N, C-alpha and C positions, 0 to 999 in steps of 0.2 A: 504494500500500500504506500502511495506517495506521501511524503511528509507534508504536514499542513503548514504552509508558509504564511508570513504576515501579509504578503500580497493577496493570497487567497482569502484571508480573513477580511481584508478591506473590500474585496469584491462582494463577499457575502454581506457585509454591512451595508454597502451601497444598494444591493438588490433588496435587502430587508426594508430599508427606509423607503425606497421608491415604491415597493409593493404595498406597504401600509399607507403611504400617502395617496396612492391611487384608489384605495378602498373608501376614502372619505369624500364627501361633497361639502361645499360651503355651508349648505343648510344643516348638515350634520353637526357642525361646530359653531353655528350661530353667526356665520358670515353672510353678507348679501350675495346673491347669485348675479353674476354679470355675464353678458354675452361674449361671444368670440372665444370660447374655451375650446382649444383644439384637442386637448387630451382630457380624459376623465380624472377625477380626483382633485386634490388640493395642489396649488402651486407651491413652489419652494418658499416664496415670499410670504404666503399665507401661513405655512407651518412656522416660519421664523417669527411672524407676528404673534401667533397664538402662544408660542413658547417664550416670547420675550427675549429672543436672542438675535444677534446680528445676522443679516441675510448672507453676507459674505462668508462668515464663519460657518453658518449652517450649510451653505452650498459646498464649501470645501469638505466639511464633515461628511455630507451625503456622497460626495464624489470619491470618498475613500482616501483623501489626501492625508499626509502624515501630520495631523494636528492633534494637540493634546486638549482634551475636554474634561471638565470637572464632573463629579457626580451630580451636582446641581443642574448642570447643562443637560445631562442625560435624562434626569427625572423630568425636567421641563419639556424636553422633546417627547418623552414617553407619554406625558399627559396631553400634549398637543395632538399626538397621533392616536389617542384613545387606546393605548396598549393595555392589555390586562396584565396580571402579575407574571404569568409565564412569559408573555411577550416582552415585558420590561426586563426580565432576567435575561432573555435572549439578547436584547439590545446591549445590556451591560457586558455580557460575555463576549459579544462581537467587538465591542469598543474597548473594553478594559481587560477582557479575559478574566473577569471575576463577577459574581452576582452583585446586585444592588445591596446597599446597607439595609439591614432589617429595620422595620418600624415596630417598636414594641407596643404602641398604643394604636389600635385600629379595631373597628367593629365591623369586619367583613361578614357577609353572610356565607354560610357554607352552601355547597351545591345541593340540589334536591336529592341526589343519590346518597350524599353523606348523611343528610337528615333521615333518609329512609333507612340507612344502615343503623343509625342511632335508634330509631323506632323499632327496627326488627330485633334489636337486642332484648326488647320486651322487659323481662324481670331484672336484667342486669343494668344497674345505674351506669350511665355513660354521658360524658359531656366533652365539648371541644374547647380548648384554651388557646389564646394567643400568647405571644412571648411575655406579656406583662401579667399573665395568669388571669385575664378577664375571661369569663365564661361566655362564649358567643353562641353556643348551641347545646341542646341537651335533650334527653328523652324523658318520658313520663316517670320512669323509675327514679331517675336522678332528681326530677322535680319533687317527687314525693319525699325524697331523702333530704334535700337541701333547700327546697322552696325557692328555686331560682325565679320562677315566674312572678312571685310575690315581692321581689326585690326591685328597687330602682336599678337602672342599667349600671350606674357607677358603683353600686354595691355588689354587683355580681362579679366579684373578684375573689379568688380563693384566699389570697393572702390577707385581704381586708376582712373576709368572713372569719378566718381563723384567729387573727390577732386583734381585731377591733370590734367584734360582735359578741357581746356578753351572752346572749341567748345561744349563739352557736357554740361558744366555748363550753357552756353548761352541758351541751349534748355530746361532747367529746371526752369520754372517760379516760382516754390516754392522751389528753391534750398536750402535756409537756413533750412527750416523745414525738407525737405526730407533728406538732408545730415546729420543732427543731429540725426534723427530717425534711419537712417541706421547705423550711428556710434555707437549708443547705442546697437543695435542688434549685431554688429560686436564685440564690447567689451564683450557682453555676450557669444558669441561663443568662444572668446579667452580663457575663463575660462576652456574650454574643453581641450585646449592644450597650457597652459600658457608659456611653455618653448620651444615651437616649433621654431627652428631657422628660418624657412621660414616665419612664421607668424611675428616674431619679426623683421625680415629684412624688411618686407613690412611696418610695423608700423614706423620703423625708417625712411624709405624713404619718407613716406607720411608726417611725422612730418616736414621734411626738405622742402617738396614741398608746403605744405599748412598750413599757420598759423591757419586757422579755424580748420583743423584736429587736429593740435597740442593742441590748447586750448580745443577743445571738448573732446579729448582723456584724457587730464589731469584733466578736470573738467566736466565730462559727466552729461547730463540730463538723468537719468535712468527711467524717468516716461513715456517715449514714445518710442516705438520700431517699426521698420519696416524692412522687408526683400526686399521690392520692392519700386520702385520710384513712387511717387504719381501723378506727372503731368509732361508731356513731350510736347514740341512744335513740331508739324509736319513741314515739309519743307515749307508749305504754310502759316505758322504762326498761325494755329489753335491750340488751347490747347486741349490735351486729358488727362482726369483725370481717374485714375485707383484705384481699390481696388485689393487686392492680396490674394491668398491662397498658402500655402506651403505644399508640399507633400514629404514624405520621399522616396527617391529612393533606397538608400542603407545605412542601419543604421551602418554597419561596416566601411564604407568609409566616412560616414558623408556627403553623397550626398543628396541635396534637389532640388526639382523642384519648381520654382516660377512661378505661373500662374497669368497673368494679366487679370482683368475683367474691361472693360471700362464702365464708367458712362457717361451720356449724357450731360456733362458740357463742351461744346465746345465754341470756339470763339477766334478771334484774340487777342493776348496780346503782350505786349512788356516787355522785361526784360533786365537787364544789368548784367554784370559778372565782378565783382571786388572782388578778394579774399583778405579780410582785415584781 
């Protein structure tokens, strides 16, 4: 097989941009339609206008010339061309030979097939997290266990639920162990987007709300990790113990599905909830 050369990559990039530019019309992007268009799709100057970049620089970029462009430039072009997440990643790989930086805070919807997969799990609680641990999709069993649908969107965050919701903490008989294992995994995920403003804002908020979070974040126990909660009390006081598996839903958006598998360790237990 012939080696992939930089020249070949530039040709692929040019073809990619021209193809996606041709898919759009001015009406698709809110521009007025004018006569005398000899070719379908947007013109280069329209893409540059929509992206807020210089026409000459965009032209050279589309032609595959040896110009250096920033991540910001690529994200603006991706938005102007209405690229989806996979297409945006393709653009980055062609231009920078690496994927785009992750966005920790986003509320994307999952595809209908992913929601169907969640629903088909039936009795197994399952939900989908983004990089910031916001819960963006779930099935009925997970809703029964964690009451996601009754929470405001901003409160559907596993770290906020565990560390800042007293009612939730009361329902976690192994709270100390569960919380520190979740925090260790959350810190590991932070390494993917260490400078993300939304991730850092969540951390600052939880440090103020929970001394345990603050101490655990500053002096983490990195020997034990978990993405799911190990034990939850049902409304009748019976304890439900779980193991978990994690499935990748969308590698570009860092979406993961957490599936709960119940073990037969049931029984009424009592717990207290004091955040020290």
